[in-house]
N, CA, C and O atoms as CSV, one atom per row, in Angstrom:
chain,resi,resn,atom,element,x,y,z
A,1,MET,N,N,-93.528,-190.662,48.447
A,1,MET,CA,C,-92.723,-191.840,48.266
A,1,MET,C,C,-93.282,-193.044,49.000
A,1,MET,O,O,-92.567,-194.029,49.184
A,2,THR,N,N,-94.533,-192.997,49.423
A,2,THR,CA,C,-95.107,-194.172,50.060
A,2,THR,C,C,-95.719,-195.067,49.006
A,2,THR,O,O,-96.025,-194.636,47.894
A,3,HIS,N,N,-95.890,-196.311,49.375
A,3,HIS,CA,C,-96.588,-197.244,48.498
A,3,HIS,C,C,-98.031,-196.789,48.361
A,3,HIS,O,O,-98.545,-196.061,49.210
A,4,GLY,N,N,-98.667,-197.214,47.310
A,4,GLY,CA,C,-100.069,-196.904,47.131
A,4,GLY,C,C,-100.933,-197.460,48.247
A,4,GLY,O,O,-102.012,-196.933,48.518
A,5,ASP,N,N,-100.468,-198.528,48.903
A,5,ASP,CA,C,-101.237,-199.128,49.984
A,5,ASP,C,C,-100.967,-198.462,51.334
A,5,ASP,O,O,-101.559,-198.848,52.342
A,6,GLY,N,N,-100.063,-197.447,51.361
A,6,GLY,CA,C,-99.794,-196.728,52.591
A,6,GLY,C,C,-98.930,-197.462,53.599
A,6,GLY,O,O,-98.938,-197.114,54.779
A,7,HIS,N,N,-98.190,-198.466,53.166
A,7,HIS,CA,C,-97.393,-199.281,54.082
A,7,HIS,C,C,-95.916,-198.953,54.049
A,7,HIS,O,O,-95.088,-199.865,54.066
A,8,GLY,N,N,-95.565,-197.708,54.004
A,8,GLY,CA,C,-94.164,-197.337,54.118
A,8,GLY,C,C,-93.580,-196.786,52.836
A,8,GLY,O,O,-94.194,-196.815,51.769
A,9,ILE,N,N,-92.376,-196.286,52.986
A,9,ILE,CA,C,-91.631,-195.711,51.869
A,9,ILE,C,C,-91.150,-196.825,50.952
A,9,ILE,O,O,-90.750,-197.894,51.412
A,10,ASP,N,N,-91.194,-196.563,49.651
A,10,ASP,CA,C,-90.654,-197.533,48.698
A,10,ASP,C,C,-89.221,-197.859,49.090
A,10,ASP,O,O,-88.427,-196.947,49.321
A,11,PRO,N,N,-88.877,-199.127,49.169
A,11,PRO,CA,C,-87.530,-199.503,49.599
A,11,PRO,C,C,-86.417,-198.883,48.773
A,11,PRO,O,O,-85.353,-198.577,49.313
A,12,ASP,N,N,-86.633,-198.689,47.478
A,12,ASP,CA,C,-85.564,-198.110,46.653
A,12,ASP,C,C,-85.332,-196.636,46.971
A,12,ASP,O,O,-84.341,-196.056,46.526
A,13,GLY,N,N,-86.241,-196.024,47.741
A,13,GLY,CA,C,-86.060,-194.646,48.170
A,13,GLY,C,C,-85.336,-194.504,49.499
A,13,GLY,O,O,-85.074,-193.389,49.951
A,14,LEU,N,N,-85.011,-195.626,50.124
A,14,LEU,CA,C,-84.324,-195.597,51.414
A,14,LEU,C,C,-82.815,-195.562,51.214
A,14,LEU,O,O,-82.281,-196.232,50.330
A,15,ASP,N,N,-82.132,-194.775,52.044
A,15,ASP,CA,C,-80.673,-194.843,52.001
A,15,ASP,C,C,-80.237,-196.152,52.667
A,15,ASP,O,O,-81.040,-196.831,53.307
A,16,GLU,N,N,-78.977,-196.488,52.509
A,16,GLU,CA,C,-78.471,-197.783,52.978
A,16,GLU,C,C,-78.676,-197.979,54.484
A,16,GLU,O,O,-79.119,-199.041,54.921
A,17,GLU,N,N,-78.357,-196.962,55.265
A,17,GLU,CA,C,-78.485,-197.087,56.723
A,17,GLU,C,C,-79.936,-197.309,57.135
A,17,GLU,O,O,-80.217,-198.135,58.003
A,18,THR,N,N,-80.846,-196.582,56.524
A,18,THR,CA,C,-82.260,-196.725,56.855
A,18,THR,C,C,-82.777,-198.088,56.430
A,18,THR,O,O,-83.544,-198.716,57.161
A,19,LEU,N,N,-82.370,-198.550,55.264
A,19,LEU,CA,C,-82.775,-199.882,54.814
A,19,LEU,C,C,-82.333,-200.935,55.825
A,19,LEU,O,O,-83.125,-201.798,56.205
A,20,LEU,N,N,-81.086,-200.873,56.258
A,20,LEU,CA,C,-80.581,-201.846,57.234
A,20,LEU,C,C,-81.305,-201.724,58.575
A,20,LEU,O,O,-81.605,-202.734,59.210
A,21,ASP,N,N,-81.584,-200.498,59.004
A,21,ASP,CA,C,-82.324,-200.296,60.257
A,21,ASP,C,C,-83.727,-200.886,60.164
A,21,ASP,O,O,-84.194,-201.539,61.097
A,22,GLU,N,N,-84.395,-200.656,59.039
A,22,GLU,CA,C,-85.745,-201.189,58.847
A,22,GLU,C,C,-85.739,-202.715,58.830
A,22,GLU,O,O,-86.608,-203.350,59.428
A,23,LEU,N,N,-84.765,-203.297,58.150
A,23,LEU,CA,C,-84.652,-204.759,58.134
A,23,LEU,C,C,-84.409,-205.304,59.538
A,23,LEU,O,O,-85.025,-206.291,59.938
A,24,GLN,N,N,-83.517,-204.667,60.280
A,24,GLN,CA,C,-83.231,-205.121,61.646
A,24,GLN,C,C,-84.484,-205.068,62.509
A,24,GLN,O,O,-84.759,-205.989,63.277
A,25,HIS,N,N,-85.240,-203.986,62.377
A,25,HIS,CA,C,-86.475,-203.850,63.160
A,25,HIS,C,C,-87.465,-204.961,62.807
A,25,HIS,O,O,-88.072,-205.557,63.697
A,26,LEU,N,N,-87.627,-205.236,61.531
A,26,LEU,CA,C,-88.546,-206.299,61.124
A,26,LEU,C,C,-88.093,-207.657,61.636
A,26,LEU,O,O,-88.906,-208.453,62.105
A,27,HIS,N,N,-86.807,-207.918,61.547
A,27,HIS,CA,C,-86.301,-209.197,62.038
A,27,HIS,C,C,-86.467,-209.292,63.556
A,27,HIS,O,O,-86.777,-210.361,64.081
A,28,ASP,N,N,-86.263,-208.186,64.255
A,28,ASP,CA,C,-86.417,-208.167,65.716
A,28,ASP,C,C,-87.863,-208.411,66.147
A,28,ASP,O,O,-88.103,-209.023,67.188
A,29,THR,N,N,-88.822,-207.941,65.358
A,29,THR,CA,C,-90.231,-208.038,65.743
A,29,THR,C,C,-90.941,-209.243,65.133
A,29,THR,O,O,-92.128,-209.446,65.386
A,30,ARG,N,N,-90.250,-210.030,64.348
A,30,ARG,CA,C,-90.884,-211.141,63.638
A,30,ARG,C,C,-91.572,-212.136,64.566
A,30,ARG,O,O,-92.728,-212.495,64.343
A,31,HIS,N,N,-90.876,-212.578,65.593
A,31,HIS,CA,C,-91.426,-213.624,66.458
A,31,HIS,C,C,-92.718,-213.172,67.141
A,31,HIS,O,O,-93.696,-213.918,67.176
A,32,GLN,N,N,-92.721,-211.965,67.676
A,32,GLN,CA,C,-93.923,-211.460,68.343
A,32,GLN,C,C,-95.078,-211.283,67.359
A,32,GLN,O,O,-96.228,-211.578,67.683
A,33,THR,N,N,-94.768,-210.806,66.170
A,33,THR,CA,C,-95.823,-210.642,65.164
A,33,THR,C,C,-96.381,-211.999,64.759
A,33,THR,O,O,-97.594,-212.151,64.614
A,34,PHE,N,N,-95.521,-212.971,64.577
A,34,PHE,CA,C,-95.952,-214.313,64.182
A,34,PHE,C,C,-96.828,-214.946,65.262
A,34,PHE,O,O,-97.862,-215.542,64.960
A,35,ARG,N,N,-96.415,-214.814,66.506
A,35,ARG,CA,C,-97.140,-215.474,67.593
A,35,ARG,C,C,-98.395,-214.729,68.021
A,35,ARG,O,O,-99.388,-215.353,68.397
A,36,HIS,N,N,-98.360,-213.401,67.968
A,36,HIS,CA,C,-99.438,-212.650,68.602
A,36,HIS,C,C,-100.132,-211.636,67.699
A,36,HIS,O,O,-101.115,-211.023,68.117
A,37,GLY,N,N,-99.654,-211.446,66.490
A,37,GLY,CA,C,-100.264,-210.463,65.602
A,37,GLY,C,C,-101.514,-211.000,64.926
A,37,GLY,O,O,-101.690,-212.209,64.780
A,38,SER,N,N,-102.365,-210.092,64.523
A,38,SER,CA,C,-103.553,-210.480,63.756
A,38,SER,C,C,-103.121,-210.987,62.383
A,38,SER,O,O,-101.968,-210.822,61.984
A,39,ASP,N,N,-104.050,-211.600,61.674
A,39,ASP,CA,C,-103.747,-212.052,60.313
A,39,ASP,C,C,-103.300,-210.885,59.441
A,39,ASP,O,O,-102.373,-211.020,58.643
A,40,ASP,N,N,-103.962,-209.734,59.596
A,40,ASP,CA,C,-103.584,-208.554,58.818
A,40,ASP,C,C,-102.179,-208.082,59.173
A,40,ASP,O,O,-101.402,-207.713,58.293
A,41,ALA,N,N,-101.856,-208.095,60.466
A,41,ALA,CA,C,-100.519,-207.667,60.895
A,41,ALA,C,C,-99.449,-208.604,60.345
A,41,ALA,O,O,-98.397,-208.153,59.893
A,42,LEU,N,N,-99.715,-209.893,60.382
A,42,LEU,CA,C,-98.753,-210.862,59.865
A,42,LEU,C,C,-98.584,-210.703,58.356
A,42,LEU,O,O,-97.467,-210.784,57.844
A,43,GLU,N,N,-99.667,-210.482,57.656
A,43,GLU,CA,C,-99.589,-210.267,56.209
A,43,GLU,C,C,-98.788,-209.008,55.882
A,43,GLU,O,O,-97.960,-209.016,54.971
A,44,ALA,N,N,-99.032,-207.935,56.620
A,44,ALA,CA,C,-98.292,-206.684,56.394
A,44,ALA,C,C,-96.813,-206.873,56.714
A,44,ALA,O,O,-95.950,-206.370,55.994
A,45,HIS,N,N,-96.522,-207.590,57.782
A,45,HIS,CA,C,-95.136,-207.850,58.170
A,45,HIS,C,C,-94.434,-208.666,57.087
A,45,HIS,O,O,-93.308,-208.353,56.699
A,46,ASP,N,N,-95.101,-209.710,56.604
A,46,ASP,CA,C,-94.538,-210.539,55.528
A,46,ASP,C,C,-94.256,-209.705,54.283
A,46,ASP,O,O,-93.186,-209.811,53.683
A,47,ARG,N,N,-95.222,-208.879,53.905
A,47,ARG,CA,C,-95.098,-208.069,52.696
A,47,ARG,C,C,-93.930,-207.086,52.816
A,47,ARG,O,O,-93.119,-206.961,51.898
A,48,ARG,N,N,-93.851,-206.399,53.941
A,48,ARG,CA,C,-92.789,-205.403,54.111
A,48,ARG,C,C,-91.419,-206.073,54.193
A,48,ARG,O,O,-90.447,-205.567,53.633
A,49,THR,N,N,-91.340,-207.195,54.879
A,49,THR,CA,C,-90.076,-207.927,54.954
A,49,THR,C,C,-89.627,-208.340,53.559
A,49,THR,O,O,-88.462,-208.170,53.201
A,50,ARG,N,N,-90.541,-208.876,52.780
A,50,ARG,CA,C,-90.223,-209.298,51.410
A,50,ARG,C,C,-89.746,-208.111,50.575
A,50,ARG,O,O,-88.772,-208.231,49.832
A,51,GLU,N,N,-90.420,-206.970,50.689
A,51,GLU,CA,C,-90.023,-205.777,49.934
A,51,GLU,C,C,-88.608,-205.325,50.300
A,51,GLU,O,O,-87.783,-205.061,49.425
A,52,LEU,N,N,-88.344,-205.241,51.595
A,52,LEU,CA,C,-87.040,-204.744,52.036
A,52,LEU,C,C,-85.922,-205.737,51.746
A,52,LEU,O,O,-84.829,-205.336,51.344
A,53,GLU,N,N,-86.181,-207.024,51.944
A,53,GLU,CA,C,-85.156,-208.026,51.642
A,53,GLU,C,C,-84.866,-208.076,50.146
A,53,GLU,O,O,-83.713,-208.233,49.744
A,54,THR,N,N,-85.895,-207.944,49.324
A,54,THR,CA,C,-85.700,-207.919,47.874
A,54,THR,C,C,-84.838,-206.732,47.473
A,54,THR,O,O,-83.954,-206.865,46.626
A,55,GLU,N,N,-85.088,-205.575,48.072
A,55,GLU,CA,C,-84.286,-204.388,47.768
A,55,GLU,C,C,-82.840,-204.586,48.215
A,55,GLU,O,O,-81.914,-204.219,47.493
A,56,TYR,N,N,-82.642,-205.160,49.391
A,56,TYR,CA,C,-81.276,-205.403,49.867
A,56,TYR,C,C,-80.535,-206.326,48.894
A,56,TYR,O,O,-79.387,-206.060,48.537
A,57,LEU,N,N,-81.182,-207.396,48.473
A,57,LEU,CA,C,-80.546,-208.333,47.538
A,57,LEU,C,C,-80.289,-207.687,46.182
A,57,LEU,O,O,-79.301,-208.009,45.522
A,58,ARG,N,N,-81.167,-206.778,45.757
A,58,ARG,CA,C,-80.943,-206.058,44.502
A,58,ARG,C,C,-79.680,-205.212,44.606
A,58,ARG,O,O,-78.877,-205.158,43.674
A,59,ARG,N,N,-79.515,-204.557,45.743
A,59,ARG,CA,C,-78.345,-203.698,45.939
A,59,ARG,C,C,-77.057,-204.495,46.164
A,59,ARG,O,O,-75.967,-204.013,45.855
A,60,HIS,N,N,-77.178,-205.680,46.686
A,60,HIS,CA,C,-76.006,-206.473,47.077
A,60,HIS,C,C,-76.069,-207.878,46.477
A,60,HIS,O,O,-76.125,-208.861,47.216
A,61,PRO,N,N,-76.060,-207.984,45.153
A,61,PRO,CA,C,-76.181,-209.312,44.537
A,61,PRO,C,C,-74.988,-210.216,44.845
A,61,PRO,O,O,-75.105,-211.439,44.769
A,62,ASN,N,N,-73.861,-209.636,45.185
A,62,ASN,CA,C,-72.661,-210.424,45.481
A,62,ASN,C,C,-72.294,-210.327,46.956
A,62,ASN,O,O,-71.116,-210.316,47.313
A,63,ARG,N,N,-73.313,-210.258,47.807
A,63,ARG,CA,C,-73.050,-210.121,49.240
A,63,ARG,C,C,-72.209,-211.289,49.734
A,63,ARG,O,O,-72.222,-212.378,49.160
A,64,GLU,N,N,-71.480,-211.034,50.811
A,64,GLU,CA,C,-70.645,-212.076,51.396
A,64,GLU,C,C,-71.541,-213.156,52.002
A,64,GLU,O,O,-72.461,-212.865,52.766
A,65,VAL,N,N,-71.255,-214.393,51.649
A,65,VAL,CA,C,-72.013,-215.516,52.186
A,65,VAL,C,C,-71.079,-216.337,53.066
A,65,VAL,O,O,-70.022,-216.779,52.616
A,66,ASP,N,N,-71.470,-216.537,54.313
A,66,ASP,CA,C,-70.695,-217.337,55.258
A,66,ASP,C,C,-70.796,-218.802,54.834
A,66,ASP,O,O,-71.901,-219.341,54.775
A,67,PRO,N,N,-69.681,-219.454,54.539
A,67,PRO,CA,C,-69.729,-220.855,54.103
A,67,PRO,C,C,-70.459,-221.764,55.097
A,67,PRO,O,O,-71.065,-222.755,54.690
A,68,ALA,N,N,-70.408,-221.445,56.371
A,68,ALA,CA,C,-71.103,-222.259,57.366
A,68,ALA,C,C,-72.621,-222.118,57.266
A,68,ALA,O,O,-73.358,-222.906,57.859
A,69,ARG,N,N,-73.094,-221.108,56.513
A,69,ARG,CA,C,-74.528,-220.874,56.363
A,69,ARG,C,C,-75.074,-221.477,55.074
A,69,ARG,O,O,-76.205,-221.185,54.687
A,70,THR,N,N,-74.286,-222.311,54.409
A,70,THR,CA,C,-74.753,-223.023,53.222
A,70,THR,C,C,-75.064,-224.461,53.614
A,70,THR,O,O,-74.645,-224.921,54.677
A,71,ARG,N,N,-75.785,-225.162,52.777
A,71,ARG,CA,C,-76.109,-226.563,53.076
A,71,ARG,C,C,-74.852,-227.400,53.249
A,71,ARG,O,O,-74.729,-228.154,54.214
A,72,SER,N,N,-73.922,-227.267,52.317
A,72,SER,CA,C,-72.707,-228.081,52.418
A,72,SER,C,C,-71.884,-227.683,53.634
A,72,SER,O,O,-71.318,-228.550,54.300
A,73,GLY,N,N,-71.805,-226.410,53.935
A,73,GLY,CA,C,-71.061,-225.960,55.109
A,73,GLY,C,C,-71.686,-226.442,56.402
A,73,GLY,O,O,-70.981,-226.811,57.340
A,74,ALA,N,N,-73.010,-226.439,56.452
A,74,ALA,CA,C,-73.703,-226.918,57.647
A,74,ALA,C,C,-73.472,-228.411,57.836
A,74,ALA,O,O,-73.346,-228.883,58.966
A,75,ARG,N,N,-73.417,-229.153,56.743
A,75,ARG,CA,C,-73.156,-230.598,56.835
A,75,ARG,C,C,-71.751,-230.874,57.348
A,75,ARG,O,O,-71.527,-231.856,58.055
A,76,ASP,N,N,-70.810,-230.015,56.996
A,76,ASP,CA,C,-69.431,-230.201,57.441
A,76,ASP,C,C,-69.295,-230.072,58.951
A,76,ASP,O,O,-68.352,-230.602,59.537
A,77,ASP,N,N,-70.235,-229.368,59.586
A,77,ASP,CA,C,-70.176,-229.160,61.033
A,77,ASP,C,C,-70.695,-230.350,61.824
A,77,ASP,O,O,-70.541,-230.392,63.045
A,78,THR,N,N,-71.302,-231.308,61.156
A,78,THR,CA,C,-71.883,-232.447,61.887
A,78,THR,C,C,-70.953,-233.621,61.953
A,78,THR,O,O,-71.298,-234.650,62.534
């Protein structure tokens, strides 16, 4: 169930808890990878983040959106 490139399990093969754990880990490590990772590490991080976020959005097309996190909601706070 790994990708042909060897960079992890296909996101659609992950259960919900594992998908969320993987996303949290990627989000937690983003800053360090961006600042200190090699070009290859940053590319791999970008690719995996995109894969997992795409899978999450596929599973949750009607996810709850915080009104304060929209453009109009953010403008209302100013």
